[in-house]
C-alpha positions as CSV (number, residue, x, y, z in Angstrom):
1,X,11.3,11.6,-10.5
2,X,9.1,13.3,-13.1
3,X,6.7,15.9,-11.7
4,X,7.9,15.5,-8.1
5,X,9.4,18.5,-6.4
6,X,12.5,17.8,-4.3
7,X,12.2,21.2,-2.6
8,X,9.7,22.1,0.1
9,X,6.1,22.6,-0.9
10,X,5.4,26.1,-2.2
11,X,2.1,27.6,-3.2
12,X,-0.9,25.6,-4.5
13,X,-0.9,21.9,-3.6
14,X,-2.4,19.6,-6.2
15,X,-3.1,15.9,-5.6
16,X,-4.5,13.2,-7.9
17,X,-7.2,10.6,-7.4
18,X,-7.5,7.9,-10.0
19,X,-11.1,6.9,-10.1
20,X,-10.2,3.5,-11.4
21,X,-8.3,2.7,-8.2
22,X,-11.5,3.3,-6.1
23,X,-13.6,0.7,-7.8
24,X,-12.7,-2.2,-5.5
25,X,-13.2,-0.4,-2.2
26,X,-16.3,-0.9,0.0
27,X,-18.9,1.9,0.0
28,X,-18.3,2.6,3.7
29,X,-14.6,3.3,3.0
30,X,-15.4,5.4,-0.1
31,X,-17.9,7.5,1.9
32,X,-15.2,8.4,4.5
33,X,-12.7,9.0,1.7
34,X,-15.1,11.5,0.1
35,X,-15.5,13.3,3.4
36,X,-11.7,13.5,3.6
37,X,-11.6,15.0,0.1
38,X,-14.2,17.6,1.0
39,X,-12.0,18.7,4.0
40,X,-9.0,19.0,1.7
41,X,-11.0,21.1,-0.7
42,X,-12.1,23.4,2.2
43,X,-8.4,23.8,3.0
44,X,-7.6,25.0,-0.5
45,X,-5.9,21.8,-1.7
46,X,-6.7,21.0,-5.3
47,X,-7.7,17.4,-6.0
48,X,-7.8,16.4,-9.7
49,X,-9.7,13.2,-10.7
50,X,-8.4,11.0,-13.5
51,X,-10.7,8.2,-14.8
52,X,-7.9,5.9,-15.7
53,X,-4.1,6.0,-15.7
54,X,-2.8,6.9,-19.2
55,X,0.0,4.3,-19.1
56,X,0.9,1.2,-17.1
57,X,-1.4,-0.6,-14.7
58,X,-2.7,0.1,-11.3
59,X,-2.9,-3.6,-10.7
60,X,0.3,-5.3,-12.0
61,X,0.2,-9.0,-12.2
62,X,-0.4,-10.7,-8.8
63,X,1.4,-13.8,-10.2
64,X,4.5,-11.7,-11.0
65,X,4.3,-10.0,-7.7
66,X,4.2,-13.3,-5.8
67,X,7.2,-14.7,-7.8
68,X,9.2,-11.5,-7.0
69,X,8.2,-11.7,-3.3
70,X,9.3,-15.4,-3.0
71,X,12.5,-14.8,-4.8
72,X,13.6,-11.8,-2.9
73,X,12.3,-12.9,0.5
74,X,15.3,-15.0,1.6
75,X,17.9,-12.2,1.1
76,X,15.7,-9.6,2.7
77,X,14.8,-11.7,5.7
78,X,18.3,-12.9,6.3
79,X,19.5,-9.3,6.1
80,X,17.0,-8.4,8.8
81,X,18.0,-11.4,11.0
82,X,21.6,-10.4,10.8
83,X,20.7,-7.2,12.7
84,X,19.0,-9.2,15.5
85,X,20.6,-11.2,18.2
86,X,18.3,-14.2,18.3
87,X,20.2,-17.4,18.9
88,X,19.6,-20.1,16.3
89,X,17.7,-17.8,13.9
90,X,20.2,-16.5,11.3
91,X,18.8,-17.9,8.1
92,X,15.5,-18.6,6.4
93,X,16.2,-22.3,6.8
94,X,16.5,-21.7,10.6
95,X,13.1,-20.0,10.6
96,X,11.6,-22.9,8.7
97,X,13.1,-25.5,11.1
98,X,11.9,-23.5,14.1
99,X,8.4,-23.4,12.7
100,X,8.4,-27.1,12.1
101,X,9.7,-27.8,15.7
102,X,6.8,-25.7,17.1
103,X,4.3,-26.7,14.4
104,X,1.4,-27.2,16.8
105,X,1.6,-23.5,17.6
106,X,3.3,-21.8,14.7
107,X,1.6,-23.8,11.9
108,X,-1.7,-24.5,13.6
109,X,-3.7,-22.5,11.1
110,X,-1.4,-21.6,8.3
111,X,1.5,-23.3,6.5
112,X,4.9,-21.8,5.5
113,X,4.6,-22.5,1.7
114,X,6.0,-19.1,0.9
115,X,9.1,-19.7,3.0
116,X,9.6,-23.1,1.5
117,X,9.3,-21.7,-2.0
118,X,11.8,-18.9,-1.1
119,X,14.3,-21.5,-0.1
120,X,14.3,-22.8,-3.6
121,X,14.1,-19.5,-5.4
122,X,17.0,-18.2,-7.5
123,X,17.8,-14.5,-8.1
124,X,19.4,-15.5,-11.5
125,X,16.2,-17.2,-12.7
126,X,15.1,-15.4,-16.0
127,X,11.4,-15.9,-15.0
128,X,11.9,-13.9,-11.9
129,X,13.9,-11.2,-13.7
130,X,11.3,-10.8,-16.3
131,X,8.5,-10.7,-13.7
132,X,10.3,-8.1,-11.7
133,X,10.9,-5.9,-14.8
134,X,7.2,-6.2,-15.9
135,X,5.9,-5.2,-12.5
136,X,8.3,-2.3,-12.0
137,X,7.6,-0.9,-15.5
138,X,3.8,-1.2,-15.2
139,X,3.7,0.3,-11.7
140,X,6.1,3.1,-12.4
141,X,4.4,4.0,-15.7
142,X,1.0,4.1,-14.0
143,X,2.2,6.4,-11.2
144,X,4.3,8.8,-13.3
145,X,1.7,9.0,-16.1
146,X,-1.1,9.9,-13.7
147,X,1.0,12.6,-12.0
148,X,2.1,14.1,-15.3
149,X,-1.4,14.1,-16.7
150,X,-2.8,16.0,-13.7
151,X,0.3,18.0,-12.7
152,X,-0.1,16.6,-9.2
153,X,2.6,15.9,-6.7
154,X,1.1,12.7,-5.2
155,X,-1.7,10.2,-5.5
156,X,-4.6,9.8,-3.1
157,X,-6.6,6.7,-2.3
158,X,-8.0,4.9,0.8
159,X,-5.1,3.0,2.5
160,X,-7.2,-0.2,2.8
161,X,-10.8,-1.2,3.4
162,X,-12.1,-1.5,6.9
163,X,-10.3,-4.2,8.8
164,X,-11.7,-7.7,8.6
165,X,-11.7,-10.8,10.8
166,X,-9.1,-13.4,9.9
167,X,-10.5,-16.5,8.4
168,X,-8.4,-19.4,9.6
169,X,-9.8,-21.7,6.9
170,X,-9.5,-19.5,3.9
171,X,-7.0,-16.9,4.9
172,X,-7.2,-13.2,4.4
173,X,-9.4,-11.8,1.6
174,X,-7.9,-10.1,-1.5
175,X,-8.7,-6.5,-0.6
176,X,-7.9,-3.2,-2.3
177,X,-4.9,-1.3,-1.0
178,X,-4.0,2.3,-1.9
179,X,-0.3,1.7,-1.0
180,X,0.2,-1.3,-3.3
181,X,1.2,0.7,-6.4
182,X,3.9,2.6,-4.6
183,X,5.2,-0.6,-3.0
184,X,5.6,-2.3,-6.3
185,X,7.1,0.8,-8.0
186,X,9.6,1.1,-5.1
187,X,8.1,4.5,-4.3
188,X,7.0,6.0,-1.1
189,X,3.6,6.1,0.7
190,X,2.2,7.0,4.1
191,X,-1.2,6.5,5.7
192,X,-3.0,9.3,7.4
193,X,-5.9,8.6,9.9
194,X,-9.4,9.2,8.7
195,X,-11.1,8.0,11.9
196,X,-12.9,4.7,12.4
197,X,-15.7,2.8,10.8
198,X,-17.4,0.1,13.0
199,X,-14.8,1.0,15.6
200,X,-12.0,-0.1,13.2
201,X,-9.4,2.4,11.8
202,X,-9.4,3.6,8.2
203,X,-6.7,5.7,6.5
204,X,-6.0,7.9,3.5
205,X,-2.9,6.9,1.5
206,X,-0.6,9.4,0.0
207,X,1.8,7.9,-2.6
208,X,4.5,9.2,-4.9
209,X,7.6,7.9,-6.7
210,X,10.9,7.2,-5.0
211,X,12.9,10.3,-4.1
212,X,9.8,12.3,-2.9
213,X,10.1,11.5,0.8
214,X,10.7,15.2,1.8
215,X,7.6,16.3,-0.2
216,X,5.5,13.4,1.2
217,X,6.5,14.3,4.8
218,X,5.4,17.9,4.3
219,X,2.2,16.8,2.7
220,X,1.5,14.4,5.6
221,X,1.8,17.1,8.2
222,X,-0.5,19.3,6.1
223,X,-3.1,16.6,5.5
224,X,-3.1,15.5,9.1
225,X,-4.1,19.0,10.1
226,X,-6.8,19.1,7.4
227,X,-8.2,15.7,8.4
228,X,-8.2,16.4,12.2
229,X,-12.1,16.6,12.3
230,X,-12.2,13.0,11.1
231,X,-9.5,11.6,13.4
232,X,-11.8,11.0,16.3
233,X,-14.8,9.9,14.1
234,X,-16.0,6.5,15.1
235,X,-19.2,4.3,15.2
236,X,-21.3,2.8,12.5
237,X,-21.8,5.8,10.4
238,X,-21.6,3.8,7.1
239,X,-24.3,1.4,8.3
240,X,-26.5,4.2,9.6
241,X,-26.4,5.6,6.1
242,X,-27.8,2.4,4.6
243,X,-24.4,1.2,3.3
244,X,-23.3,-2.4,3.8
């Protein structure tokens, strides 16, 4: 991949923060993220800020992403089930039937519309193939263009906002996620603890294109040491600062 060293880290470490990617995060999460960036700077790690990615999109189409998920879900799930010894559960259709049989428990709050759509999905469908190509192109272009523009080896962002209570009527909210770009681009990402907010964990996400796993593992060990002062941080520090 462009700009990503396959060899072990050597010399100055440079990371990239795309400010555009931070806009959807809660102020409490951003405050902790900035504390983490300050610790990295104290350790001599260079963090370059980029207002926007030069190419591609940090938020590829959610509709495309959902179509790809539903189309690829059956093969991936059945591949996983093949590695497990669970009587009666070998296919997606088996899972759907088991959920229906135990509907009062398994479907008490949520349906299985994604599973049902996956049963009808077709890998040869041109709509799926175009959606997959669009999402891959947009995500990979965004990641590589940001890294090339800054000369960084990886992207930094909060992993997710502070955890939320599940709403059994409306489902989970659509929250920002620092790992999403790498997931869509088939890259690699890891979450490093930044302590807790309101007693719930928050993390820093380190993301890079595919093929950079060795570099990412070394960076993870380095950043874990740098962020150690935050690892035990807890309480309502965001609320105490007047953030909500």
